[in-house]
DRENPA-3360 file (N, C-alpha, C; in nm, 2 decimals, always signed):
BEGIN
1 = MTKAVEKI = +1.62/+0.10/-15.07/+1.60/+0.16/-15.21/+1.61/+0.31/-15.20 ~ +1.59/+0.38/-15.09/+1.60/+0.52/-15.08/+1.75/+0.56/-15.11 ~ +1.84/+0.48/-15.05/+1.98/+0.51/-15.07/+2.02/+0.49/-15.21 ~ +1.97/+0.39/-15.27/+2.00/+0.37/-15.42/+1.96/+0.48/-15.50 ~ +1.84/+0.53/-15.48/+1.79/+0.65/-15.56/+1.88/+0.77/-15.53 ~ +1.91/+0.79/-15.41/+2.00/+0.90/-15.37/+2.13/+0.89/-15.44 ~ +2.19/+0.78/-15.44/+2.33/+0.76/-15.51/+2.32/+0.78/-15.66 ~ +2.22/+0.72/-15.73/+2.21/+0.73/-15.87/+2.18/+0.88/-15.91;
9 = CNLAFEKL = +2.09/+0.95/-15.83/+2.06/+1.09/-15.86/+2.19/+1.18/-15.84 ~ +2.26/+1.15/-15.73/+2.39/+1.23/-15.71/+2.49/+1.21/-15.82 ~ +2.50/+1.08/-15.87/+2.58/+1.05/-15.98/+2.54/+1.13/-16.11 ~ +2.41/+1.12/-16.14/+2.36/+1.19/-16.25/+2.38/+1.34/-16.25 ~ +2.36/+1.40/-16.14/+2.38/+1.54/-16.13/+2.53/+1.59/-16.13 ~ +2.61/+1.51/-16.06/+2.75/+1.55/-16.04/+2.84/+1.51/-16.16 ~ +2.83/+1.39/-16.21/+2.92/+1.33/-16.31/+2.86/+1.35/-16.45 ~ +2.73/+1.34/-16.46/+2.67/+1.35/-16.60/+2.62/+1.49/-16.63;
17 = KIERITDI = +2.61/+1.57/-16.52/+2.56/+1.71/-16.54/+2.42/+1.72/-16.59 ~ +2.34/+1.62/-16.54/+2.20/+1.62/-16.57/+2.13/+1.73/-16.49 ~ +2.04/+1.80/-16.55/+1.97/+1.91/-16.48/+1.84/+1.88/-16.42 ~ +1.78/+1.77/-16.47/+1.64/+1.74/-16.41/+1.62/+1.59/-16.43 ~ +1.57/+1.52/-16.34/+1.52/+1.38/-16.34/+1.38/+1.38/-16.32 ~ +1.31/+1.31/-16.40/+1.16/+1.29/-16.39/+1.13/+1.14/-16.37 ~ +1.01/+1.12/-16.31/+0.96/+0.98/-16.29/+0.81/+0.99/-16.30 ~ +0.75/+0.88/-16.33/+0.61/+0.86/-16.33/+0.58/+0.74/-16.24;
25 = VFSPDIAS = +0.49/+0.77/-16.14/+0.46/+0.66/-16.04/+0.31/+0.63/-16.05 ~ +0.27/+0.51/-16.06/+0.13/+0.47/-16.06/+0.07/+0.50/-15.92 ~ -0.05/+0.55/-15.92/-0.11/+0.60/-15.80/-0.11/+0.49/-15.69 ~ -0.13/+0.36/-15.72/-0.13/+0.27/-15.60/+0.01/+0.25/-15.54 ~ +0.11/+0.29/-15.60/+0.25/+0.26/-15.57/+0.30/+0.37/-15.47 ~ +0.24/+0.38/-15.35/+0.27/+0.48/-15.25/+0.42/+0.47/-15.21 ~ +0.47/+0.35/-15.20/+0.61/+0.33/-15.15/+0.71/+0.40/-15.24 ~ +0.69/+0.38/-15.37/+0.78/+0.45/-15.46/+0.77/+0.60/-15.46;
33 = EKILLKNG = +0.65/+0.65/-15.44/+0.63/+0.79/-15.43/+0.70/+0.85/-15.30 ~ +0.69/+0.78/-15.19/+0.76/+0.82/-15.07/+0.91/+0.82/-15.08 ~ +0.97/+0.72/-15.15/+1.11/+0.72/-15.18/+1.16/+0.84/-15.26 ~ +1.08/+0.88/-15.36/+1.11/+0.99/-15.44/+1.11/+1.12/-15.36 ~ +1.00/+1.13/-15.28/+0.98/+1.25/-15.20/+1.10/+1.27/-15.10 ~ +1.14/+1.16/-15.04/+1.25/+1.16/-14.95/+1.38/+1.21/-15.01 ~ +1.39/+1.19/-15.15/+1.51/+1.22/-15.22/+1.50/+1.36/-15.29 ~ +1.41/+1.44/-15.25/+1.40/+1.57/-15.30/+1.31/+1.59/-15.42;
41 = FSLDGVMK = +1.25/+1.49/-15.47/+1.16/+1.50/-15.59/+1.03/+1.57/-15.55 ~ +0.97/+1.64/-15.64/+0.85/+1.71/-15.60/+0.74/+1.67/-15.70 ~ +0.61/+1.68/-15.66/+0.50/+1.64/-15.75/+0.47/+1.76/-15.83 ~ +0.49/+1.74/-15.97/+0.46/+1.85/-16.06/+0.31/+1.85/-16.12 ~ +0.25/+1.73/-16.11/+0.12/+1.71/-16.16/+0.06/+1.58/-16.15 ~ -0.06/+1.56/-16.18/-0.13/+1.43/-16.17/-0.19/+1.41/-16.31 ~ -0.16/+1.29/-16.37/-0.21/+1.25/-16.50/-0.33/+1.17/-16.47 ~ -0.45/+1.23/-16.48/-0.57/+1.15/-16.45/-0.61/+1.06/-16.57;
49 = NGVIKRNI = -0.64/+0.94/-16.54/-0.68/+0.84/-16.64/-0.58/+0.83/-16.74 ~ -0.45/+0.85/-16.71/-0.34/+0.84/-16.81/-0.30/+0.71/-16.85 ~ -0.31/+0.60/-16.76/-0.27/+0.47/-16.78/-0.37/+0.37/-16.71 ~ -0.40/+0.27/-16.78/-0.47/+0.16/-16.72/-0.39/+0.04/-16.71 ~ -0.36/-0.01/-16.59/-0.28/-0.12/-16.57/-0.35/-0.23/-16.47 ~ -0.37/-0.35/-16.52/-0.44/-0.45/-16.45/-0.58/-0.40/-16.41 ~ -0.64/-0.33/-16.50/-0.78/-0.27/-16.48/-0.79/-0.17/-16.38 ~ -0.68/-0.11/-16.34/-0.67/+0.00/-16.24/-0.62/+0.13/-16.32;
57 = I = -0.69/+0.24/-16.30/-0.65/+0.37/-16.37/-0.54/+0.43/-16.28;
% end
């Protein structure tokens, strides 16, 4: 999955001239967070109590 994120981000920046890509990761989804961090994403903030999914905030 890390390579897929890398490829799509490179395509977006190089071919589509996108300037910024954002994502929201649910706090229990640590694997997705690690993939994004490995691809140069940075944590801009934490949305506390922003979403309740399966009775988990």
